[in-house]
C-alpha positions, -999 to +999 in steps of 0.1 A: +000+000+000+029+024+009+056+016-018+072+050-014+094+042+016+109+078+015+077+092+026+081+080+062+061+109+077+029+100+056+034+064+063+034+069+100+002+092+099-018+068+079-006+038+099-018+054+132-051+064+115-055+028+103-048+014+139-074+037+153-100+027+128-096-009+134-118-019+164-096-048+179-065-026+176-080+004+191-094-018+219-061-031+227-046+004+228-075+015+253-069-015+274-032-009+276-038+028+285-062+018+313-039-008+327-009+018+327-031+045+341-046+022+369-010+011+379+002+047+382-030+058+402-028+029+425+008+037+432+000+074+440-029+064+463-008+039+482+022+061+485+003+090+499-020+069+521-051+082+505-071+050+504-087+040+537-067+016+558-098-002+565-104-011+528-089-046+520-103-051+486-083-048+452-051-038+471-017-054+470-007-073+500-041-075+514-066-103+514-098-116+529-077-136+553-060-104+567-095-087+573-108-118+589-077-123+611-080-087+624-118-089+629-117-121+647-087-108+668-107-079+680-138-097+688-120-126+705-101-101+725-134-085+738-146-119+749-114-127+767-117-094+786-153-103+798-169-080+772-188-086+740-186-075+704-215-067+681-211-065+643-234-058+613-227-070+579-240-048+551-242-055+512-246-029+486-271-038+460-255-039+426-225-021+441-205-017+408-235-009+387-247+019+410-216+041+413-231+075+405-209+092+381-215+128+392-206+118+429-174+100+419-163+127+396-169+155+423-147+135+448-117+131+424-100+167+432-102+159+468-077+132+464-051+154+449-054+141+414-044+164+384-071+184+368-063+167+333-066+133+349-100+142+365-113+153+332-100+122+316-118+099+341-151+121+336-148+115+298-142+078+306-174+075+324-198+097+307-219+093+275-223+055+280-253+037+269-267+002+271-291-019+252-308-053+255-306-078+228-327-110+229-330-134+200-317-110+176-342-082+187-325-052+201-340-024+225-332+012+220-300+025+235-304+042+269-279+066+284-267+057+319-253+079+346-242+053+371-219+021+370-183+016+363-174-002+329-173-040+334-141-057+323-119-025+329-090-027+354-097+008+361-131+002+374-121-015+407-098+015+417-126+040+408-150+020+430-125+022+459-124+060+455-160+062+454-165+042+487-135+056+503-152+081+526-177+054+538-151+034+558-150+056+589-138+043+625-158+013+633-164+004+597-142-018+575-147-035+542-136-057+514-147-041+482-184-038+484-188-060+516-189-036+546-190-045+582-198-021+612-185-034+644-184-022+682-172-038+712-167-033+750-147-048+777-157-050+815-146-066+848-149-102+857-172-093+885-193-067+867-231-067+879-260-074+857-268-037+858-234-026+847-234-052+818-267-040+807-257-005+807-225-014+787-248-033+761-271-002+757-239+021+750-226-006+726-258-005+705-260+033+707-224+035+693-233+009+665-266+027+657-245+060+652-222+043+628-252+026+609-268+059+607-237+074+591-237+046+567-273+053+558-266+090+552-237+081+529-260+058+510-285+086+505-259+111+496-243+087+470-275+072+457-266+037+470-289+010+482-281-016+507-295-050+503-317-057+535-319-094+527-282-097+533-279-073+564-266-097+591-260-089+629-241-112+652-231-108+689-198-123+698-201-132+734-195-159+760-223-146+785-254-165+791-278-137+798-300-125+770-289-096+749-322-075+747-312-043+727-312-045+690-293-024+664-314-006+638-306+002+602-327+027+581-355+025+608-356-013+606-344-033+636-317-058+626-322-093+643-293-107+660-282-141+648-260-167+664-235-168+634-221-144+608-213-152+573-183-130+564-162-133+533-167-171+529-162-180+566-190-187+589-184-173+624-204-185+655-213-162+683-184-179+704-160-178+675-160-216+675-149-228+639-162-263+645-194-259+624-174-243+596-148-270+596-176-297+595-194-280+567-162-275+545-151-313+553-186-324+538-181-302+508-146-314+502-157-350+507-185-346+480-161-330+455-135-359+462-163-384+454-171-368+422-134-367+411-129-403+420-158-414+397-146-393+367-109-401+371-108-422+340-113-393+318-081-373+330-045-380+332-028-381+366-013-347+363-048-332+354-064-350+383-037-336+408-046-301+395-082-307+398-077-320+435-057-290+444-081-265+428-115-282+439-108-301+471-077-288+488-086-252+480-119-258+501-100-271+530-072-245+531-091-214+528-081-191+556-065-220+575-045-196+596-078-187+613-089-221+624-057-242+625-057-239+664-092-254+667-095-286+686-080-320+674-114-336+670-125-308+647-094-308+625-098-347+622-127-341+599-104-325+573-077-349+577-102-378+572-105-364+537-069-370+530-071-404+545-100-413+522-080-399+492-049-419+500-061-451+517-095-457+501-082-454+467-095-421+454-061-407+446-043-440+448-063-450+418-052-419+400-016-434+400-002-404+418+033-407+430+039-408+469+058-376+464+029-359+449+007-367+479+033-358+504+033-324+489-005-323+492-003-334+528+020-306+541+003-278+522-017-267+553+013-266+576+032-246+550+004-221+545+003-215+583+039-211+585+040-187+555+014-167+572+033-165+605+066-158+587+049-129+568+036-113+600+071-114+616+089-102+583+063-075+576+051-089+542+017-092+558+004-059+570+001-057+608-010-020+612-047-027+608-069+001+620-106+001+628 
């Protein structure tokens, strides 16, 4: 097309124009630009401590295990000091689809972002439209004023900026999963009236935090999913807890457990029921894997076992590896089934492969402990 190699200036101009006209090439350029911009933006936010330290989602060196470890530490400490902790878990309805553009754009200058970058992000969000296509029939396009683009690496960071001012003292979150918690401690010989007074003050502080969350939702056009709102009292006391927290004018019933980030926590922070449930799930998956073993190679079966069975048993194992021996035996029985009853033996895996699987849990616990000591796991948690 360009046989005159001397006309390099014209060649470059037409090449760029042709690249931008090509949908797939332009998409690649946009994705690359978004990734570069997101990397620089995250580095700036982390270096200047702009993101709330109570946010654990979409951030380097932070995980669900970090958040759960700190929360359980705070709640167990309250129990050990003859007190109680009360937590309310909140869920934002369609969180990423309800990021109000005007609200997010108005917050960007407060983070110290350059004016040009704020304008670029505003253009990135505005003038977007959606339509529905069913069986070849398409609806008319509708302009949207909320939601971050799906599939963009920049969307997660924009969501963190949008929700950043929600996470005030007493509230912590992992992406859109937010938890409001309060606790108190008392003396070992506190009277019933003193305990009741401390409980009422506890609920009063929690209600103030929930009211602030509700006001934030109204200001940012965010709705909270009432069906997924949970409350749990962490306590070793036998007396009935009468006061109940309220959220948006509705009393939140207090349950005997809390489902938080894939872990079920009982009111006494006993992991027995959780371990038993995960052992049953792992056993079921192991049985399915044994029945279909003839369709896979040994190497494939090993990867499936690690991904589908061991991952169930190892998730956040640093939280419950100190549980009673009889509770942990439920998980070890899965390995004995795999090794002795033939599920893995019939996969013709070597003894070395199984030894590697057997020590995974111990290594995971050691890695977490070593990380806490060396500082690779964040320890300056703040609520």
